[in-house]
C-alpha positions in Angstrom: 94.2 59.9 88.7 92.3 56.5 88.9 88.6 56.2 87.2 85.7 54.2 89.0 85.0 52.1 85.7 82.1 50.1 87.5 80.5 49.2 90.4 79.4 45.7 91.9 75.4 46.5 91.7 74.7 43.5 94.1 77.7 45.0 96.7 76.1 48.3 96.2 72.7 47.1 97.2 73.5 44.9 99.7 75.8 48.1 101.5 72.5 50.4 100.8 69.9 48.0 102.5 72.5 47.4 105.3 72.3 51.3 106.2 68.6 51.8 105.5 67.8 49.1 107.8 70.2 50.6 110.2 68.3 53.9 109.8 64.9 52.1 110.4 66.6 51.0 113.7 67.3 54.7 115.1 63.6 55.6 113.6 62.1 52.6 116.1 61.8 54.6 119.1 60.3 57.3 117.1 57.8 55.2 116.1 57.1 53.1 119.1 56.3 56.8 120.9 53.9 57.6 118.4 52.2 54.6 118.6 51.8 55.5 122.5 50.8 58.4 121.8 48.1 57.2 119.2 46.7 54.9 122.0 46.6 57.3 124.9 44.7 59.9 122.4 42.1 57.2 120.9 40.9 56.3 124.7 40.8 53.0 126.3 38.5 51.5 123.7 40.7 51.7 120.9 44.0 49.6 121.1 44.8 50.2 117.3 47.0 53.4 117.8 49.6 51.4 120.3 49.0 48.4 117.7 50.0 50.7 114.6 53.0 52.3 116.0 54.3 48.8 117.4 54.0 47.2 113.5 55.1 50.6 112.4 58.5 50.2 114.4 59.0 46.3 113.8 58.4 47.0 109.8 60.2 50.2 109.3 63.8 48.5 109.8 62.7 45.7 107.1 61.0 48.1 105.0 63.8 50.6 105.2 66.6 47.8 104.3 64.2 46.3 101.2 63.9 50.0 99.9 67.7 50.8 100.6 68.6 47.7 98.6 66.4 48.1 95.8 67.1 51.8 95.7 71.0 51.0 95.8 70.8 48.2 92.7 69.1 50.6 90.6 71.5 53.2 91.6 74.5 51.0 91.3 73.0 50.3 87.4 72.4 53.7 86.7 75.8 54.8 87.9 77.5 51.6 85.0 75.5 53.3 82.4 76.4 56.6 82.7 79.9 55.7 83.7 80.2 54.3 80.0 78.7 57.1 78.4 80.7 59.8 80.9 83.7 58.2 81.7 83.2 57.2 85.6 84.4 59.3 88.6 88.1 60.5 89.3 89.5 59.6 92.4 93.1 60.4 93.5 94.8 57.5 95.9 97.8 57.3 97.7 99.5 54.2 99.1 100.3 54.5 102.6 104.0 54.4 103.7 105.8 50.7 103.7 106.4 50.1 107.5 110.5 49.9 108.0 111.6 52.0 105.2 112.6 55.4 105.4 110.9 58.5 103.9 112.4 60.0 101.1 113.1 63.6 102.1 
């Protein structure tokens, strides 16, 4: 068994930020459809529904990415703190077989 004693706060924050930004891109069509529905419901004199939906669609990946970055940094910091007290997460790893060597029976 190997134990993960600490994780890189910035590396976790970058990965989480990227994952959450991708989620924002996935939700982009939903926000755009909501803006389209809002513009239709408001009548022809009220373009705020379409503008709001478009703004949400454009800002969603950015805001989600920032939230993921900050949340990932906080969680990585808390993990490092808890791992000092509790010992970390135990994982079992296995090295892949090396090509060219026969496997042991």
